[in-house]
C-alpha positions in Angstrom: 0.0 0.2 0.1 1.1 3.1 -0.9 0.4 7.2 -0.3 -0.1 9.7 -3.1 0.7 13.0 -2.2 0.3 16.1 -4.8 3.0 18.9 -4.8 3.6 22.1 -6.8 6.8 22.9 -8.5 7.7 26.0 -6.9 11.0 26.9 -8.6 13.3 25.7 -11.0 17.7 26.5 -10.6 20.0 25.7 -13.6 23.3 24.6 -12.1 26.2 23.9 -14.2 29.2 21.3 -12.8 32.0 23.0 -13.9 34.5 20.5 -12.0 33.0 17.5 -14.5 35.2 16.8 -17.7 31.9 17.1 -19.7 30.1 20.5 -18.0 27.1 18.8 -17.3 24.3 20.9 -16.7 21.6 20.2 -13.9 18.3 21.4 -12.9 17.5 21.7 -8.9 13.4 21.6 -8.4 11.9 22.7 -5.2 8.6 21.3 -4.7 6.1 21.5 -1.7 2.5 20.7 -0.9 -0.7 22.0 -2.7 -2.8 24.4 -0.3 -6.4 24.6 0.3 -7.8 27.1 -2.6 -11.1 25.6 -2.6 -11.0 22.7 -5.0 -12.3 19.9 -3.4 -9.3 17.6 -4.8 -6.9 20.5 -3.0 -8.8 20.2 -0.1 -8.4 16.5 0.4 -4.5 16.7 -0.3 -4.1 19.6 2.2 -5.8 17.8 5.0 -4.0 14.6 4.0 -0.2 16.1 3.8 -0.7 19.8 5.0 3.2 20.8 4.7 5.8 19.2 2.8 8.9 19.8 0.7 10.9 18.2 -1.9 14.2 19.1 -3.6 15.6 16.8 -6.4 18.0 17.7 -9.2 18.3 16.4 -12.1 20.5 15.7 -15.0 18.8 14.2 -17.5 17.1 16.4 -20.6 13.8 14.7 -20.8 12.8 15.1 -17.2 11.7 18.7 -16.8 9.0 19.8 -14.5 7.1 23.7 -15.0 7.4 25.9 -11.8 3.2 26.7 -10.8 2.3 23.6 -12.1 1.0 20.6 -9.6 2.0 16.9 -9.6 1.3 13.7 -8.0 3.9 12.5 -6.0 3.6 8.4 -5.3 5.5 7.0 -2.4 5.5 3.7 -2.4 7.3 1.1 -0.3 10.6 -0.9 -1.9 10.3 -4.6 -0.9 13.5 -6.1 -1.4 14.0 -9.2 -3.0 15.2 -12.2 -1.5 
């Protein structure tokens, strides 16, 4: 069983890693839990997860999040194989 949370992307910051040979560029995204803006869905999520923050760094150019947009975050336990 897992939990689904709803987070809003707040910021995107580009980082250039000069220490790496390839001069890789990555993006750091900051997310926060959605708040109750009067919509029924956001009211449900805000009641279940009223506060939350997530910061991730992505270096895959195909993965892009847009500041101001909402995203679902599914949290499911990892079951280790024997």
